[in-house]
PDB file of N, CA, C and O in Angstrom:
ATOM      1  N   MET A   1     -27.210 114.137 158.542  1.00  0.00           N
ATOM      2  CA  MET A   1     -28.897 113.929 158.622  1.00  0.00           C
ATOM      3  C   MET A   1     -28.550 113.186 158.988  1.00  0.00           C
ATOM      4  O   MET A   1     -28.543 113.401 160.200  1.00  0.00           O
ATOM      5  N   LEU A   2     -27.898 111.599 158.669  1.00  0.00           N
ATOM      6  CA  LEU A   2     -28.369 110.274 159.104  1.00  0.00           C
ATOM      7  C   LEU A   2     -28.456 110.144 160.316  1.00  0.00           C
ATOM      8  O   LEU A   2     -29.164 109.213 160.700  1.00  0.00           O
ATOM      9  N   VAL A   3     -27.543 111.320 161.729  1.00  0.00           N
ATOM     10  CA  VAL A   3     -27.465 111.068 162.845  1.00  0.00           C
ATOM     11  C   VAL A   3     -29.412 111.591 163.071  1.00  0.00           C
ATOM     12  O   VAL A   3     -30.211 110.720 163.415  1.00  0.00           O
ATOM     13  N   ALA A   4     -29.692 112.453 162.922  1.00  0.00           N
ATOM     14  CA  ALA A   4     -31.035 113.277 163.428  1.00  0.00           C
ATOM     15  C   ALA A   4     -32.128 111.878 163.082  1.00  0.00           C
ATOM     16  O   ALA A   4     -32.745 111.391 164.029  1.00  0.00           O
ATOM     17  N   HIS A   5     -32.284 111.343 161.778  1.00  0.00           N
ATOM     18  CA  HIS A   5     -33.200 109.936 161.840  1.00  0.00           C
ATOM     19  C   HIS A   5     -33.025 108.839 162.777  1.00  0.00           C
ATOM     20  O   HIS A   5     -33.856 108.152 163.372  1.00  0.00           O
ATOM     21  N   CYS A   6     -31.454 108.830 162.772  1.00  0.00           N
ATOM     22  CA  CYS A   6     -30.907 107.683 163.851  1.00  0.00           C
ATOM     23  C   CYS A   6     -31.732 108.055 165.506  1.00  0.00           C
ATOM     24  O   CYS A   6     -32.277 107.283 166.295  1.00  0.00           O
ATOM     25  N   TYR A   7     -31.549 109.379 165.560  1.00  0.00           N
ATOM     26  CA  TYR A   7     -32.231 109.597 166.949  1.00  0.00           C
ATOM     27  C   TYR A   7     -33.585 109.780 167.305  1.00  0.00           C
ATOM     28  O   TYR A   7     -34.041 109.819 168.448  1.00  0.00           O
ATOM     29  N   VAL A   8     -34.257 109.901 166.118  1.00  0.00           N
ATOM     30  CA  VAL A   8     -35.712 110.384 166.129  1.00  0.00           C
ATOM     31  C   VAL A   8     -36.767 108.455 166.380  1.00  0.00           C
ATOM     32  O   VAL A   8     -37.586 108.025 167.192  1.00  0.00           O
ATOM     33  N   ARG A   9     -35.930 107.798 164.913  1.00  0.00           N
ATOM     34  CA  ARG A   9     -36.449 106.371 164.808  1.00  0.00           C
ATOM     35  C   ARG A   9     -36.171 105.774 165.649  1.00  0.00           C
ATOM     36  O   ARG A   9     -37.241 105.450 166.165  1.00  0.00           O
ATOM     37  N   TYR A  10     -35.318 105.330 166.246  1.00  0.00           N
ATOM     38  CA  TYR A  10     -34.647 104.490 167.347  1.00  0.00           C
ATOM     39  C   TYR A  10     -34.759 104.698 168.858  1.00  0.00           C
ATOM     40  O   TYR A  10     -34.885 103.791 169.681  1.00  0.00           O
ATOM     41  N   ILE A  11     -34.692 106.070 169.129  1.00  0.00           N
ATOM     42  CA  ILE A  11     -35.342 106.196 170.466  1.00  0.00           C
ATOM     43  C   ILE A  11     -36.927 106.487 170.258  1.00  0.00           C
ATOM     44  O   ILE A  11     -37.219 106.804 171.410  1.00  0.00           O
ATOM     45  N   GLY A  12     -37.867 106.558 169.680  1.00  0.00           N
ATOM     46  CA  GLY A  12     -38.760 106.595 169.301  1.00  0.00           C
ATOM     47  C   GLY A  12     -39.306 105.211 169.195  1.00  0.00           C
ATOM     48  O   GLY A  12     -40.523 105.152 169.370  1.00  0.00           O
ATOM     49  N   ASP A  13     -38.736 104.156 168.967  1.00  0.00           N
ATOM     50  CA  ASP A  13     -39.009 102.792 169.168  1.00  0.00           C
ATOM     51  C   ASP A  13     -38.861 101.985 170.370  1.00  0.00           C
ATOM     52  O   ASP A  13     -39.386 101.028 170.940  1.00  0.00           O
ATOM     53  N   LEU A  14     -37.653 103.030 170.523  1.00  0.00           N
ATOM     54  CA  LEU A  14     -37.862 102.415 172.050  1.00  0.00           C
ATOM     55  C   LEU A  14     -38.147 102.825 173.351  1.00  0.00           C
ATOM     56  O   LEU A  14     -37.810 102.409 174.460  1.00  0.00           O
ATOM     57  N   SER A  15     -39.025 103.967 172.855  1.00  0.00           N
ATOM     58  CA  SER A  15     -39.226 104.808 174.188  1.00  0.00           C
ATOM     59  C   SER A  15     -41.286 104.273 174.044  1.00  0.00           C
ATOM     60  O   SER A  15     -42.174 104.168 174.890  1.00  0.00           O
ATOM     61  N   GLY A  16     -41.237 104.048 172.343  1.00  0.00           N
ATOM     62  CA  GLY A  16     -42.886 103.757 172.509  1.00  0.00           C
ATOM     63  C   GLY A  16     -42.909 102.494 172.190  1.00  0.00           C
ATOM     64  O   GLY A  16     -43.983 101.894 172.245  1.00  0.00           O
ATOM     65  N   GLY A  17     -41.854 101.905 171.835  1.00  0.00           N
ATOM     66  CA  GLY A  17     -42.171 100.063 170.993  1.00  0.00           C
ATOM     67  C   GLY A  17     -42.815  99.441 172.396  1.00  0.00           C
ATOM     68  O   GLY A  17     -43.747  98.714 172.050  1.00  0.00           O
ATOM     69  N   HIS A  18     -42.719  99.441 173.446  1.00  0.00           N
ATOM     70  CA  HIS A  18     -43.588  98.455 174.676  1.00  0.00           C
ATOM     71  C   HIS A  18     -44.735  98.906 174.709  1.00  0.00           C
ATOM     72  O   HIS A  18     -45.654  98.098 174.849  1.00  0.00           O
ATOM     73  N   LEU A  19     -45.072 100.532 174.574  1.00  0.00           N
ATOM     74  CA  LEU A  19     -46.722 100.690 174.428  1.00  0.00           C
ATOM     75  C   LEU A  19     -47.579 100.063 173.889  1.00  0.00           C
ATOM     76  O   LEU A  19     -48.612  99.450 174.157  1.00  0.00           O
ATOM     77  N   LEU A  20     -46.248 100.633 172.116  1.00  0.00           N
ATOM     78  CA  LEU A  20     -47.024  99.978 170.820  1.00  0.00           C
ATOM     79  C   LEU A  20     -47.374  98.666 170.615  1.00  0.00           C
ATOM     80  O   LEU A  20     -48.404  98.254 170.082  1.00  0.00           O
ATOM     81  N   ASN A  21     -46.196  97.852 171.197  1.00  0.00           N
ATOM     82  CA  ASN A  21     -46.524  95.983 171.151  1.00  0.00           C
ATOM     83  C   ASN A  21     -47.747  96.031 171.744  1.00  0.00           C
ATOM     84  O   ASN A  21     -48.725  95.642 171.106  1.00  0.00           O
ATOM     85  N   ASN A  22     -47.862  96.441 172.858  1.00  0.00           N
ATOM     86  CA  ASN A  22     -49.172  95.487 173.947  1.00  0.00           C
ATOM     87  C   ASN A  22     -50.593  96.330 172.723  1.00  0.00           C
ATOM     88  O   ASN A  22     -51.469  95.584 172.286  1.00  0.00           O
ATOM     89  N   VAL A  23     -50.602  97.562 172.407  1.00  0.00           N
ATOM     90  CA  VAL A  23     -51.677  98.068 171.678  1.00  0.00           C
ATOM     91  C   VAL A  23     -51.712  96.789 170.637  1.00  0.00           C
ATOM     92  O   VAL A  23     -52.711  96.071 170.679  1.00  0.00           O
ATOM     93  N   ALA A  24     -50.751  96.505 169.786  1.00  0.00           N
ATOM     94  CA  ALA A  24     -51.309  95.752 168.435  1.00  0.00           C
ATOM     95  C   ALA A  24     -51.383  94.445 168.639  1.00  0.00           C
ATOM     96  O   ALA A  24     -52.168  93.806 167.937  1.00  0.00           O
ATOM     97  N   LYS A  25     -50.558  93.740 169.677  1.00  0.00           N
ATOM     98  CA  LYS A  25     -50.866  92.699 170.363  1.00  0.00           C
ATOM     99  C   LYS A  25     -52.629  92.327 170.591  1.00  0.00           C
ATOM    100  O   LYS A  25     -53.213  91.388 170.052  1.00  0.00           O
ATOM    101  N   ARG A  26     -53.152  93.194 171.395  1.00  0.00           N
ATOM    102  CA  ARG A  26     -54.222  93.433 171.510  1.00  0.00           C
ATOM    103  C   ARG A  26     -55.138  94.077 170.451  1.00  0.00           C
ATOM    104  O   ARG A  26     -55.789  93.104 170.073  1.00  0.00           O
ATOM    105  N   VAL A  27     -55.416  94.752 170.005  1.00  0.00           N
ATOM    106  CA  VAL A  27     -56.224  95.345 168.997  1.00  0.00           C
ATOM    107  C   VAL A  27     -56.298  94.121 167.612  1.00  0.00           C
ATOM    108  O   VAL A  27     -57.346  93.828 167.037  1.00  0.00           O
ATOM    109  N   LEU A  28     -55.180  93.645 167.343  1.00  0.00           N
ATOM    110  CA  LEU A  28     -54.745  92.675 165.967  1.00  0.00           C
ATOM    111  C   LEU A  28     -55.092  91.521 166.941  1.00  0.00           C
ATOM    112  O   LEU A  28     -55.660  90.637 166.300  1.00  0.00           O
ATOM    113  N   ARG A  29     -55.019  91.338 167.683  1.00  0.00           N
ATOM    114  CA  ARG A  29     -55.355  89.967 168.825  1.00  0.00           C
ATOM    115  C   ARG A  29     -54.229  88.533 168.119  1.00  0.00           C
ATOM    116  O   ARG A  29     -54.607  87.410 167.788  1.00  0.00           O
ATOM    117  N   LEU A  30     -53.256  88.923 168.086  1.00  0.00           N
ATOM    118  CA  LEU A  30     -52.162  88.485 167.707  1.00  0.00           C
ATOM    119  C   LEU A  30     -51.463  87.121 168.518  1.00  0.00           C
ATOM    120  O   LEU A  30     -52.010  86.820 169.579  1.00  0.00           O
ATOM    121  N   PRO A  31     -50.665  86.552 168.219  1.00  0.00           N
ATOM    122  CA  PRO A  31     -50.743  85.060 169.488  1.00  0.00           C
ATOM    123  C   PRO A  31     -49.340  85.291 170.189  1.00  0.00           C
ATOM    124  O   PRO A  31     -48.186  85.465 169.797  1.00  0.00           O
ATOM    125  N   SER A  32     -50.021  85.206 171.478  1.00  0.00           N
ATOM    126  CA  SER A  32     -48.810  85.606 173.088  1.00  0.00           C
ATOM    127  C   SER A  32     -47.570  85.212 172.562  1.00  0.00           C
ATOM    128  O   SER A  32     -46.731  85.458 173.429  1.00  0.00           O
ATOM    129  N   THR A  33     -46.945  84.636 171.395  1.00  0.00           N
ATOM    130  CA  THR A  33     -46.082  83.685 171.613  1.00  0.00           C
ATOM    131  C   THR A  33     -44.651  85.373 170.700  1.00  0.00           C
ATOM    132  O   THR A  33     -43.434  85.475 170.854  1.00  0.00           O
ATOM    133  N   GLY A  34     -45.623  86.295 169.875  1.00  0.00           N
ATOM    134  CA  GLY A  34     -44.896  87.398 169.957  1.00  0.00           C
ATOM    135  C   GLY A  34     -44.725  87.434 168.582  1.00  0.00           C
ATOM    136  O   GLY A  34     -43.949  88.256 168.094  1.00  0.00           O
ATOM    137  N   GLU A  35     -45.477  86.486 167.746  1.00  0.00           N
ATOM    138  CA  GLU A  35     -45.176  86.783 165.965  1.00  0.00           C
ATOM    139  C   GLU A  35     -46.052  87.707 165.629  1.00  0.00           C
ATOM    140  O   GLU A  35     -47.216  87.637 166.025  1.00  0.00           O
ATOM    141  N   GLY A  36     -45.571  88.789 164.781  1.00  0.00           N
ATOM    142  CA  GLY A  36     -46.127  89.773 164.348  1.00  0.00           C
ATOM    143  C   GLY A  36     -45.515  90.990 165.081  1.00  0.00           C
ATOM    144  O   GLY A  36     -45.890  92.102 164.708  1.00  0.00           O
ATOM    145  N   LEU A  37     -44.652  90.904 166.038  1.00  0.00           N
ATOM    146  CA  LEU A  37     -44.317  92.314 167.124  1.00  0.00           C
ATOM    147  C   LEU A  37     -42.960  91.892 166.811  1.00  0.00           C
ATOM    148  O   LEU A  37     -42.345  92.263 167.811  1.00  0.00           O
ATOM    149  N   LYS A  38     -42.078  91.315 165.993  1.00  0.00           N
ATOM    150  CA  LYS A  38     -40.640  91.335 166.472  1.00  0.00           C
ATOM    151  C   LYS A  38     -40.297  92.883 166.182  1.00  0.00           C
ATOM    152  O   LYS A  38     -39.289  93.167 166.831  1.00  0.00           O
ATOM    153  N   PHE A  39     -40.647  93.708 165.632  1.00  0.00           N
ATOM    154  CA  PHE A  39     -40.510  95.110 165.466  1.00  0.00           C
ATOM    155  C   PHE A  39     -39.661  95.854 166.723  1.00  0.00           C
ATOM    156  O   PHE A  39     -38.745  96.640 166.963  1.00  0.00           O
ATOM    157  N   TYR A  40     -40.803  94.887 167.405  1.00  0.00           N
ATOM    158  CA  TYR A  40     -40.955  96.082 168.670  1.00  0.00           C
ATOM    159  C   TYR A  40     -39.972  95.733 169.955  1.00  0.00           C
ATOM    160  O   TYR A  40     -39.791  96.360 170.999  1.00  0.00           O
ATOM    161  N   GLN A  41     -39.127  93.876 169.239  1.00  0.00           N
ATOM    162  CA  GLN A  41     -38.403  93.477 170.742  1.00  0.00           C
ATOM    163  C   GLN A  41     -36.949  93.584 170.407  1.00  0.00           C
ATOM    164  O   GLN A  41     -36.393  93.233 169.366  1.00  0.00           O
ATOM    165  N   PHE A  42     -36.546  94.013 171.242  1.00  0.00           N
ATOM    166  CA  PHE A  42     -35.018  94.486 171.215  1.00  0.00           C
ATOM    167  C   PHE A  42     -34.224  93.433 171.989  1.00  0.00           C
ATOM    168  O   PHE A  42     -33.583  93.875 172.943  1.00  0.00           O
ATOM    169  N   ASP A  43     -34.156  92.222 171.769  1.00  0.00           N
ATOM    170  CA  ASP A  43     -33.686  91.159 172.501  1.00  0.00           C
ATOM    171  C   ASP A  43     -32.332  90.992 173.581  1.00  0.00           C
ATOM    172  O   ASP A  43     -32.276  90.473 174.695  1.00  0.00           O
ATOM    173  N   GLY A  44     -31.043  91.816 172.556  1.00  0.00           N
ATOM    174  CA  GLY A  44     -30.142  92.364 173.679  1.00  0.00           C
ATOM    175  C   GLY A  44     -30.136  93.302 173.886  1.00  0.00           C
ATOM    176  O   GLY A  44     -29.107  93.972 173.792  1.00  0.00           O
ATOM    177  N   ILE A  45     -31.104  93.715 174.206  1.00  0.00           N
ATOM    178  CA  ILE A  45     -31.138  94.889 175.315  1.00  0.00           C
ATOM    179  C   ILE A  45     -32.199  94.557 176.768  1.00  0.00           C
ATOM    180  O   ILE A  45     -33.347  94.212 177.047  1.00  0.00           O
ATOM    181  N   THR A  46     -30.751  94.978 177.478  1.00  0.00           N
ATOM    182  CA  THR A  46     -31.409  94.253 178.881  1.00  0.00           C
ATOM    183  C   THR A  46     -32.089  95.669 179.730  1.00  0.00           C
ATOM    184  O   THR A  46     -32.736  95.332 180.721  1.00  0.00           O
ATOM    185  N   SER A  47     -32.043  96.918 179.526  1.00  0.00           N
ATOM    186  CA  SER A  47     -32.539  97.895 180.186  1.00  0.00           C
ATOM    187  C   SER A  47     -32.991  99.224 178.835  1.00  0.00           C
ATOM    188  O   SER A  47     -32.356 100.260 178.640  1.00  0.00           O
ATOM    189  N   HIS A  48     -33.691  98.968 178.411  1.00  0.00           N
ATOM    190  CA  HIS A  48     -34.439 100.367 177.904  1.00  0.00           C
ATOM    191  C   HIS A  48     -34.217 101.924 177.896  1.00  0.00           C
ATOM    192  O   HIS A  48     -34.001 102.757 177.017  1.00  0.00           O
ATOM    193  N   LYS A  49     -34.388 101.954 179.475  1.00  0.00           N
ATOM    194  CA  LYS A  49     -33.672 103.003 179.690  1.00  0.00           C
ATOM    195  C   LYS A  49     -32.071 103.339 180.241  1.00  0.00           C
ATOM    196  O   LYS A  49     -31.710 104.429 180.684  1.00  0.00           O
ATOM    197  N   GLY A  50     -31.329 102.279 180.113  1.00  0.00           N
ATOM    198  CA  GLY A  50     -29.896 102.469 179.999  1.00  0.00           C
ATOM    199  C   GLY A  50     -29.739 102.638 178.361  1.00  0.00           C
ATOM    200  O   GLY A  50     -29.157 103.608 177.876  1.00  0.00           O
ATOM    201  N   PHE A  51     -30.170 101.861 177.774  1.00  0.00           N
ATOM    202  CA  PHE A  51     -29.559 101.854 176.593  1.00  0.00           C
ATOM    203  C   PHE A  51     -29.723 103.031 175.638  1.00  0.00           C
ATOM    204  O   PHE A  51     -29.014 103.343 174.681  1.00  0.00           O
ATOM    205  N   LYS A  52     -31.020 103.716 176.205  1.00  0.00           N
ATOM    206  CA  LYS A  52     -31.668 104.991 175.504  1.00  0.00           C
ATOM    207  C   LYS A  52     -30.502 106.221 175.509  1.00  0.00           C
ATOM    208  O   LYS A  52     -30.230 107.126 174.720  1.00  0.00           O
ATOM    209  N   GLN A  53     -29.782 105.637 177.231  1.00  0.00           N
ATOM    210  CA  GLN A  53     -29.413 107.123 177.739  1.00  0.00           C
ATOM    211  C   GLN A  53     -28.021 107.027 177.252  1.00  0.00           C
ATOM    212  O   GLN A  53     -27.349 108.058 177.224  1.00  0.00           O
ATOM    213  N   LEU A  54     -27.266 105.353 176.677  1.00  0.00           N
ATOM    214  CA  LEU A  54     -26.215 105.477 175.971  1.00  0.00           C
ATOM    215  C   LEU A  54     -25.701 106.156 174.455  1.00  0.00           C
ATOM    216  O   LEU A  54     -24.715 106.661 173.917  1.00  0.00           O
ATOM    217  N   TYR A  55     -27.203 105.752 174.180  1.00  0.00           N
ATOM    218  CA  TYR A  55     -27.593 105.946 172.832  1.00  0.00           C
ATOM    219  C   TYR A  55     -27.542 106.860 172.794  1.00  0.00           C
ATOM    220  O   TYR A  55     -26.685 107.259 172.006  1.00  0.00           O
ATOM    221  N   ARG A  56     -28.136 107.677 173.352  1.00  0.00           N
ATOM    222  CA  ARG A  56     -28.231 109.482 172.848  1.00  0.00           C
ATOM    223  C   ARG A  56     -27.101 110.188 173.485  1.00  0.00           C
ATOM    224  O   ARG A  56     -26.955 111.392 173.274  1.00  0.00           O
ATOM    225  N   SER A  57     -26.092 109.373 174.433  1.00  0.00           N
ATOM    226  CA  SER A  57     -25.336 110.643 174.771  1.00  0.00           C
ATOM    227  C   SER A  57     -24.099 110.029 173.734  1.00  0.00           C
ATOM    228  O   SER A  57     -23.024 110.614 173.862  1.00  0.00           O
ATOM    229  N   LYS A  58     -24.128 109.215 172.994  1.00  0.00           N
ATOM    230  CA  LYS A  58     -22.879 108.788 171.728  1.00  0.00           C
ATOM    231  C   LYS A  58     -23.602 109.648 170.259  1.00  0.00           C
ATOM    232  O   LYS A  58     -22.850 110.254 169.497  1.00  0.00           O
ATOM    233  N   LEU A  59     -24.801 109.606 170.063  1.00  0.00           N
ATOM    234  CA  LEU A  59     -25.690 110.846 169.278  1.00  0.00           C
ATOM    235  C   LEU A  59     -24.887 112.182 169.532  1.00  0.00           C
ATOM    236  O   LEU A  59     -24.107 112.741 168.760  1.00  0.00           O
ATOM    237  N   ASN A  60     -25.188 112.477 170.539  1.00  0.00           N
ATOM    238  CA  ASN A  60     -24.961 113.737 171.171  1.00  0.00           C
ATOM    239  C   ASN A  60     -23.002 114.468 170.943  1.00  0.00           C
ATOM    240  O   ASN A  60     -22.724 115.664 171.026  1.00  0.00           O
ATOM    241  N   GLU A  61     -22.002 113.364 170.672  1.00  0.00           N
ATOM    242  CA  GLU A  61     -20.993 113.542 171.471  1.00  0.00           C
ATOM    243  C   GLU A  61     -20.352 113.351 169.412  1.00  0.00           C
ATOM    244  O   GLU A  61     -19.209 113.076 169.050  1.00  0.00           O
ATOM    245  N   VAL A  62     -21.394 113.581 168.641  1.00  0.00           N
ATOM    246  CA  VAL A  62     -20.917 113.433 167.333  1.00  0.00           C
ATOM    247  C   VAL A  62     -20.349 115.222 167.212  1.00  0.00           C
ATOM    248  O   VAL A  62     -20.939 116.248 167.548  1.00  0.00           O
ATOM    249  N   ASP A  63     -19.059 115.035 166.626  1.00  0.00           N
ATOM    250  CA  ASP A  63     -18.415 116.316 166.971  1.00  0.00           C
ATOM    251  C   ASP A  63     -18.376 117.052 165.552  1.00  0.00           C
ATOM    252  O   ASP A  63     -17.569 116.642 164.717  1.00  0.00           O
ATOM    253  N   VAL A  64     -19.234 118.144 165.244  1.00  0.00           N
ATOM    254  CA  VAL A  64     -19.585 118.557 163.698  1.00  0.00           C
ATOM    255  C   VAL A  64     -19.587 120.339 164.443  1.00  0.00           C
ATOM    256  O   VAL A  64     -19.618 120.500 165.663  1.00  0.00           O
ATOM    257  N   GLU A  65     -19.556 121.285 163.647  1.00  0.00           N
ATOM    258  CA  GLU A  65     -19.787 122.519 163.983  1.00  0.00           C
ATOM    259  C   GLU A  65     -21.314 122.921 163.619  1.00  0.00           C
ATOM    260  O   GLU A  65     -22.096 122.389 162.831  1.00  0.00           O
ATOM    261  N   MET A  66     -21.465 124.038 164.463  1.00  0.00           N
ATOM    262  CA  MET A  66     -22.740 124.293 164.551  1.00  0.00           C
ATOM    263  C   MET A  66     -24.113 124.632 163.775  1.00  0.00           C
ATOM    264  O   MET A  66     -25.308 124.476 164.028  1.00  0.00           O
ATOM    265  N   GLU A  67     -23.265 125.243 162.562  1.00  0.00           N
ATOM    266  CA  GLU A  67     -24.139 124.891 161.240  1.00  0.00           C
ATOM    267  C   GLU A  67     -24.815 123.795 160.850  1.00  0.00           C
ATOM    268  O   GLU A  67     -25.911 123.831 160.289  1.00  0.00           O
ATOM    269  N   SER A  68     -23.877 122.280 161.271  1.00  0.00           N
ATOM    270  CA  SER A  68     -24.509 121.578 160.744  1.00  0.00           C
ATOM    271  C   SER A  68     -25.325 120.726 162.188  1.00  0.00           C
ATOM    272  O   SER A  68     -25.962 119.680 162.067  1.00  0.00           O
ATOM    273  N   LYS A  69     -25.150 121.327 163.255  1.00  0.00           N
ATOM    274  CA  LYS A  69     -26.056 120.738 164.544  1.00  0.00           C
ATOM    275  C   LYS A  69     -27.654 121.173 164.264  1.00  0.00           C
ATOM    276  O   LYS A  69     -28.740 120.601 164.365  1.00  0.00           O
ATOM    277  N   MET A  70     -27.270 122.278 163.927  1.00  0.00           N
ATOM    278  CA  MET A  70     -28.737 123.029 163.434  1.00  0.00           C
ATOM    279  C   MET A  70     -29.657 122.238 162.345  1.00  0.00           C
ATOM    280  O   MET A  70     -30.843 121.910 162.352  1.00  0.00           O
ATOM    281  N   SER A  71     -28.228 122.016 161.078  1.00  0.00           N
ATOM    282  CA  SER A  71     -28.904 121.116 160.186  1.00  0.00           C
ATOM    283  C   SER A  71     -29.740 120.169 160.037  1.00  0.00           C
ATOM    284  O   SER A  71     -30.678 119.893 159.289  1.00  0.00           O
ATOM    285  N   ILE A  72     -28.842 119.432 161.498  1.00  0.00           N
ATOM    286  CA  ILE A  72     -29.581 117.422 161.973  1.00  0.00           C
ATOM    287  C   ILE A  72     -30.708 118.168 162.877  1.00  0.00           C
ATOM    288  O   ILE A  72     -31.765 117.566 162.686  1.00  0.00           O
ATOM    289  N   VAL A  73     -30.925 119.399 163.920  1.00  0.00           N
ATOM    290  CA  VAL A  73     -31.954 119.477 164.503  1.00  0.00           C
ATOM    291  C   VAL A  73     -32.938 120.096 163.549  1.00  0.00           C
ATOM    292  O   VAL A  73     -34.047 120.112 164.083  1.00  0.00           O
ATOM    293  N   ASP A  74     -32.957 120.669 162.204  1.00  0.00           N
ATOM    294  CA  ASP A  74     -34.128 120.579 162.023  1.00  0.00           C
ATOM    295  C   ASP A  74     -34.443 119.255 160.594  1.00  0.00           C
ATOM    296  O   ASP A  74     -35.539 118.954 160.120  1.00  0.00           O
ATOM    297  N   GLU A  75     -33.444 118.848 160.313  1.00  0.00           N
ATOM    298  CA  GLU A  75     -33.944 117.275 159.722  1.00  0.00           C
ATOM    299  C   GLU A  75     -34.147 116.209 160.811  1.00  0.00           C
ATOM    300  O   GLU A  75     -34.499 115.104 160.397  1.00  0.00           O
ATOM    301  N   ALA A  76     -33.942 116.394 162.451  1.00  0.00           N
ATOM    302  CA  ALA A  76     -34.961 115.316 163.275  1.00  0.00           C
ATOM    303  C   ALA A  76     -36.808 116.324 163.343  1.00  0.00           C
ATOM    304  O   ALA A  76     -37.854 115.886 163.821  1.00  0.00           O
ATOM    305  N   ILE A  77     -36.671 117.120 162.958  1.00  0.00           N
ATOM    306  CA  ILE A  77     -38.275 117.743 163.290  1.00  0.00           C
ATOM    307  C   ILE A  77     -38.701 117.196 161.967  1.00  0.00           C
ATOM    308  O   ILE A  77     -39.873 116.852 161.818  1.00  0.00           O
ATOM    309  N   ARG A  78     -37.966 117.106 161.144  1.00  0.00           N
ATOM    310  CA  ARG A  78     -38.788 116.680 159.353  1.00  0.00           C
ATOM    311  C   ARG A  78     -38.913 115.522 159.490  1.00  0.00           C
ATOM    312  O   ARG A  78     -39.920 114.887 159.178  1.00  0.00           O
ATOM    313  N   ALA A  79     -37.625 114.952 160.114  1.00  0.00           N
ATOM    314  CA  ALA A  79     -38.030 113.155 160.131  1.00  0.00           C
ATOM    315  C   ALA A  79     -39.368 112.667 161.396  1.00  0.00           C
ATOM    316  O   ALA A  79     -40.282 111.850 161.285  1.00  0.00           O
ATOM    317  N   TYR A  80     -39.027 113.451 162.402  1.00  0.00           N
ATOM    318  CA  TYR A  80     -40.488 113.699 163.606  1.00  0.00           C
ATOM    319  C   TYR A  80     -41.929 113.759 163.069  1.00  0.00           C
ATOM    320  O   TYR A  80     -42.843 113.053 163.493  1.00  0.00           O
ATOM    321  N   GLY A  81     -42.051 114.801 161.958  1.00  0.00           N
ATOM    322  CA  GLY A  81     -42.651 115.101 160.982  1.00  0.00           C
ATOM    323  C   GLY A  81     -43.669 113.876 160.387  1.00  0.00           C
ATOM    324  O   GLY A  81     -44.833 113.551 160.621  1.00  0.00           O
ATOM    325  N   PHE A  82     -42.839 113.487 159.694  1.00  0.00           N
ATOM    326  CA  PHE A  82     -42.903 112.070 159.088  1.00  0.00           C
ATOM    327  C   PHE A  82     -43.173 110.624 159.971  1.00  0.00           C
ATOM    328  O   PHE A  82     -43.851 109.627 159.723  1.00  0.00           O
ATOM    329  N   ALA A  83     -42.720 110.826 160.573  1.00  0.00           N
ATOM    330  CA  ALA A  83     -42.939 109.380 161.916  1.00  0.00           C
ATOM    331  C   ALA A  83     -44.862 109.596 161.894  1.00  0.00           C
ATOM    332  O   ALA A  83     -45.750 108.746 161.940  1.00  0.00           O
ATOM    333  N   LEU A  84     -44.912 110.821 161.822  1.00  0.00           N
ATOM    334  CA  LEU A  84     -46.484 111.307 162.506  1.00  0.00           C
ATOM    335  C   LEU A  84     -47.577 111.250 161.781  1.00  0.00           C
ATOM    336  O   LEU A  84     -48.751 111.415 162.113  1.00  0.00           O
ATOM    337  N   LYS A  85     -46.835 110.864 160.196  1.00  0.00           N
ATOM    338  CA  LYS A  85     -47.953 110.315 159.035  1.00  0.00           C
ATOM    339  C   LYS A  85     -48.563 109.360 158.987  1.00  0.00           C
ATOM    340  O   LYS A  85     -49.324 109.161 158.040  1.00  0.00           O
TER     341      LYS A  85
END
């Protein structure tokens, strides 16, 4: 089930992080130094798109039976629902 949360959480953070970073900076009037926004900074990742593709492919390679795959999908749907609340 951890795979489901990794997929939803980290792919989501990388996908929406840049947008949320900019919105939070503007709305909260945070300093341009990046204080208060470290959650959205991925210093070791030079290409978000490339990293997401690699990360997604590695998660997709997890060798489990079909029943477990379906459980992972169900858990990912629940995790996504939690993220929306």
